[in-house]
C-alpha positions as CSV (number, residue, x, y, z in Angstrom):
1,M,0.0,0.0,0.0
2,T,1.4,3.4,-1.0
3,I,1.3,6.3,1.4
4,S,0.9,9.5,-0.6
5,R,-0.3,12.1,1.9
6,P,2.5,14.3,3.3
7,E,1.1,14.1,6.8
8,F,1.4,10.3,6.8
9,L,4.7,10.1,4.9
10,E,6.3,12.4,7.5
11,N,4.7,10.7,10.4
12,P,3.5,7.1,9.8
13,E,2.8,6.5,13.5
14,S,-0.5,4.9,14.6
15,R,-3.1,7.6,15.3
16,C,-5.3,8.2,18.4
17,P,-8.1,10.4,17.1
18,V,-9.9,12.7,19.6
19,I,-12.9,14.8,18.5
20,L,-14.1,17.5,20.9
21,V,-17.8,18.5,20.4
22,L,-18.0,21.9,22.2
23,D,-21.0,23.9,23.2
24,T,-20.6,27.6,22.2
25,S,-24.2,28.6,22.7
26,A,-25.2,31.9,24.3
27,S,-25.4,30.3,27.8
28,M,-21.6,29.7,27.7
29,Q,-20.9,33.5,27.4
30,G,-18.5,35.1,29.8
31,T,-16.5,33.1,32.3
32,P,-17.5,29.6,31.0
33,I,-16.3,30.2,27.4
34,E,-13.1,31.9,28.8
35,A,-12.4,28.8,31.0
36,L,-13.1,26.5,28.0
37,N,-10.5,28.4,25.9
38,E,-8.0,28.1,28.7
39,G,-8.7,24.4,28.9
40,L,-8.0,23.8,25.2
41,A,-4.6,25.6,25.5
42,E,-3.8,23.4,28.5
43,F,-4.7,20.3,26.5
44,K,-2.3,21.2,23.7
45,F,0.5,22.1,26.1
46,D,0.1,18.9,28.1
47,V,0.0,16.4,25.2
48,E,3.0,18.2,23.5
49,Q,5.2,17.3,26.5
50,D,5.0,13.6,25.6
51,A,7.1,12.9,22.5
52,L,5.2,9.8,21.3
53,A,1.7,11.1,22.1
54,S,2.5,14.3,20.2
55,L,3.0,12.1,17.1
56,R,0.0,9.9,17.7
57,V,-2.8,12.0,19.2
58,E,-4.9,13.8,16.6
59,V,-7.5,16.4,17.6
60,S,-10.5,17.8,15.8
61,L,-13.1,20.3,17.1
62,V,-16.8,20.6,16.3
63,T,-18.6,23.6,17.8
64,F,-22.3,24.3,18.1
65,G,-24.0,27.6,18.8
66,S,-25.2,30.1,16.2
67,V,-23.8,27.6,13.7
68,V,-22.5,24.1,13.7
69,Q,-19.0,23.9,12.3
70,K,-15.9,21.9,12.1
71,K,-13.7,24.4,13.8
72,Q,-10.6,22.2,13.4
73,D,-10.1,19.2,11.1
74,F,-7.9,16.4,12.5
75,V,-4.3,17.4,13.1
76,T,-1.6,16.1,15.3
77,I,-1.1,18.1,18.5
78,D,1.9,20.1,17.2
79,D,-0.2,21.5,14.3
80,F,-3.1,22.3,16.6
81,T,-3.6,25.9,17.4
82,P,-6.4,26.3,19.9
83,P,-9.0,28.7,18.6
84,V,-10.5,31.5,20.6
85,L,-14.1,30.4,20.9
86,T,-17.0,32.8,21.4
87,A,-20.5,32.0,22.6
88,A,-23.8,32.9,20.9
89,G,-27.0,31.2,19.6
90,K,-29.0,28.1,20.5
91,T,-27.8,24.5,21.2
92,P,-28.0,22.4,18.0
93,M,-26.3,19.5,19.8
94,G,-27.8,16.7,17.6
95,E,-26.5,18.3,14.4
96,A,-23.0,18.8,16.0
97,L,-22.8,15.1,17.1
98,Q,-23.8,14.0,13.6
99,L,-21.1,16.1,12.0
100,A,-18.6,14.8,14.5
101,L,-19.5,11.2,13.8
102,D,-19.4,11.7,10.0
103,S,-16.1,13.5,10.3
104,L,-14.7,10.6,12.3
105,E,-15.8,8.0,9.7
106,E,-14.1,10.1,7.0
107,R,-10.9,10.2,9.0
108,K,-10.9,6.5,9.7
109,S,-11.4,5.8,5.9
110,L,-8.4,8.0,5.2
111,Y,-6.3,6.0,7.7
112,R,-7.3,2.7,6.1
113,A,-6.6,4.0,2.6
114,H,-3.0,4.9,3.6
115,G,-2.3,1.9,5.8
116,I,-2.3,3.9,9.1
117,S,-3.4,1.9,12.1
118,Y,-5.5,3.7,14.7
119,Y,-6.7,3.4,18.3
120,R,-10.4,3.4,19.1
121,P,-11.4,7.1,18.6
122,W,-12.7,9.3,21.4
123,V,-15.7,11.6,21.1
124,F,-15.9,14.1,23.9
125,L,-19.1,16.3,24.3
126,I,-19.0,19.3,26.6
127,T,-22.3,21.2,27.1
128,D,-24.1,23.4,29.6
129,G,-27.6,23.0,28.0
130,A,-30.1,20.7,26.3
131,P,-30.4,20.2,22.5
132,T,-32.7,22.5,20.5
133,D,-32.9,20.1,17.4
134,G,-35.0,17.3,18.7
135,V,-35.2,15.0,15.6
136,L,-31.5,15.3,14.8
137,W,-30.8,14.7,18.5
138,Q,-32.6,11.4,18.6
139,E,-30.8,10.2,15.5
140,A,-27.5,11.2,17.1
141,V,-28.4,9.3,20.3
142,E,-29.0,6.1,18.3
143,K,-25.8,6.5,16.3
144,V,-23.7,7.0,19.4
145,H,-25.2,4.0,21.1
146,Q,-24.6,1.8,18.1
147,Q,-21.1,3.0,17.5
148,E,-20.3,2.4,21.2
149,K,-21.9,-1.1,21.1
150,D,-19.8,-2.0,18.1
151,Q,-16.6,-0.6,19.8
152,H,-16.0,1.8,17.0
153,L,-15.5,4.7,19.4
154,S,-15.4,5.7,23.1
155,F,-18.0,8.4,24.0
156,F,-17.8,10.8,26.9
157,A,-20.1,13.6,27.9
158,V,-19.4,16.4,30.4
159,G,-22.1,18.6,31.7
160,V,-21.2,22.2,32.7
161,E,-23.4,23.9,35.2
162,G,-26.9,24.2,33.7
163,A,-26.7,21.0,31.7
164,D,-29.7,18.7,31.5
165,R,-28.8,15.6,33.5
166,D,-31.5,13.5,32.0
167,I,-30.6,14.4,28.4
168,L,-26.9,13.6,28.9
169,Q,-27.8,10.3,30.6
170,E,-30.0,9.4,27.6
171,L,-27.0,9.9,25.3
172,M,-24.6,7.7,27.3
173,P,-24.2,4.0,26.5
174,E,-25.9,1.6,28.9
175,G,-24.2,1.2,32.2
176,R,-22.2,4.5,32.1
177,A,-23.0,7.9,33.4
178,P,-22.0,11.4,32.1
179,F,-19.6,13.5,34.1
180,F,-20.4,16.9,35.6
181,L,-17.8,19.6,35.9
182,K,-16.9,21.2,39.2
183,D,-16.7,25.0,39.2
184,L,-15.6,25.4,35.6
185,K,-12.5,23.4,36.2
186,F,-11.8,23.1,32.5
187,K,-8.0,23.1,32.9
188,E,-8.2,20.1,35.2
189,L,-10.7,18.4,32.9
190,F,-8.3,18.8,29.9
191,R,-5.3,17.6,31.9
192,W,-7.3,14.4,32.5
193,V,-8.2,14.1,28.8
194,S,-4.5,14.6,28.0
195,A,-3.4,12.0,30.6
196,S,-6.0,9.6,29.3
197,V,-5.2,9.8,25.6
198,K,-1.4,9.7,26.4
199,R,-2.1,6.4,28.3
200,V,-4.2,5.1,25.4
201,S,-1.6,6.0,22.8
202,M,1.1,4.1,24.6
203,G,-0.9,0.8,24.4
204,K,-1.4,-1.7,21.7
205,V,-3.6,-0.8,18.7
206,G,-6.7,-2.9,18.7
207,G,-6.2,-3.9,22.3
208,G,-9.9,-4.6,23.0
209,D,-11.5,-3.2,26.1
210,M,-10.8,0.3,27.2
211,M,-7.9,0.5,29.6
212,A,-8.3,2.0,33.1
213,L,-8.3,5.7,33.0
214,P,-7.0,8.2,35.6
215,P,-9.3,9.3,38.5
216,V,-11.6,12.2,37.8
217,H,-12.1,13.6,41.3
218,E,-10.1,16.8,40.6
219,W,-12.7,18.1,38.1
220,A,-15.8,15.9,38.2
221,A,-18.6,16.5,40.7
């Protein structure tokens, strides 16, 4: 198999894709969105400190507020420049999740086409609200459940103050609960994400069940 894309020619390491689905609706204005921006910067800094993880961890951002958009396509952490997010609009969470899942499938197809092995992807939703796009939301719930059941991804949800607990629980796979953030501790949350993906990226590709992750007591209620 011929690798032709420069990103894979220069770095043929296995990839650990992480897609962050971030709420940028109006309710996140002020301190919450500022803390989220600081957390993203912390994530980049922390992963970059690990030489192997910096080659393997790829990050993508999907944001949802006034619009749903892929704010950042998949890049390794050294090429990731955390954007300055602003908050406005409603909470089209279902549309955002569908975009994230579609984007992930496209990336996995690209890995396969170029002979790049990859770890089970992470999809990480952070929100302080409830979805305002009911039909798309229900479709997204079904897709997340099926993808988790088939072990095609690992899904996590974090509720910021104001998040609908019942809605987030509905989204989670059976037997697992969403997390809820303490006091806007986004830096601590993203340090945990960094530590977790670094741990995953050191393991064996296709290793089966998810390995034990670090404790969450510093940031989760």
